[in-house]
C-alpha positions in Angstrom: -79.3 -6.6 32.6 -76.5 -8.1 30.5 -72.9 -7.3 31.1 -70.9 -5.3 28.7 -69.1 -7.4 26.1 -65.6 -6.3 27.2 -66.4 -7.1 30.9 -67.3 -10.7 30.3 -64.9 -13.4 31.6 -63.5 -14.6 28.3 -62.9 -11.1 26.8 -59.3 -10.3 25.8 -59.9 -6.6 26.3 -58.4 -5.2 29.5 -56.1 -8.2 30.1 -52.4 -7.4 30.7 -51.0 -10.9 30.4 -50.0 -13.5 33.0 -48.2 -12.2 36.1 -45.0 -13.8 37.3 -45.0 -14.8 41.0 -41.3 -14.3 41.4 -39.8 -12.0 38.7 -36.0 -12.2 38.4 -35.3 -8.6 39.2 -37.2 -8.7 42.6 -35.5 -11.8 44.1 -32.8 -9.9 45.9 -34.7 -6.7 46.7 -34.2 -5.2 50.2 -31.0 -7.3 50.7 -27.7 -5.7 51.6 -25.3 -5.2 48.7 -22.1 -7.2 48.8 -18.7 -5.8 47.6 -18.7 -8.2 44.7 -22.1 -6.9 43.5 -20.9 -3.3 43.8 -17.8 -4.2 41.7 -20.0 -5.8 39.1 -22.3 -2.8 39.1 -19.2 -0.6 38.4 -18.1 -2.8 35.5 -21.6 -2.9 34.0 -21.9 0.9 34.2 -18.5 1.3 32.6 -19.6 -0.8 29.7 -22.7 1.4 29.1 -25.1 -1.4 30.0 -28.8 -0.3 30.3 -30.3 -0.3 33.7 -32.9 -2.9 32.8 -30.2 -5.3 31.7 -28.3 -4.6 34.9 -31.4 -5.4 37.0 -31.7 -8.8 35.4 -28.0 -9.6 35.8 -27.9 -8.4 39.5 -31.4 -9.6 40.2 -32.5 -6.3 41.7 -35.1 -3.8 40.8 -34.0 -1.0 38.4 -34.7 1.7 41.0 -32.4 -0.1 43.5 -29.6 -0.1 40.9 -30.1 3.6 40.2 -30.1 4.6 43.9 -27.1 2.4 44.7 -25.2 3.9 41.8 -26.0 7.4 43.0 -24.9 6.5 46.6 -21.6 5.0 45.3 -20.9 7.9 42.9 -21.2 5.6 39.8 -22.4 7.4 36.6 -25.0 5.5 34.6 -24.9 8.0 31.7 -23.5 6.7 28.4 -20.0 7.8 27.9 -20.4 8.4 24.1 -23.0 11.2 24.4 -22.1 14.9 24.4 -23.6 17.2 27.0 -27.0 18.7 26.2 -25.7 22.3 26.1 -23.3 21.6 23.3 -24.3 21.9 19.7 -22.3 20.9 16.7 -20.7 23.6 14.6 -22.8 24.7 11.6 -21.5 23.7 8.3 -19.6 26.3 6.4 -21.4 27.6 3.3 -19.5 28.3 0.1 -19.7 31.8 -1.3 -21.2 32.0 -4.7 
């Protein structure tokens, strides 16, 4: 019986692209954090840097950055956003 067309070796369906043997963000995983790295993490968080960009700069997985920030008490939330429970005041309507 013939194989389905998408299961054949040359088929592009189901391929996810080439895998990297050593991705940049996993090179330093499971290594202890230095004080210099924690200082850099603080400065990146202060500048509203996304976690993915931080992971590339610090060469650690994004989950490790989130957990270290939580342990150190560093907020990764953007400073320019208002809390979710606040709503803007409705615009005043002119009386006719």
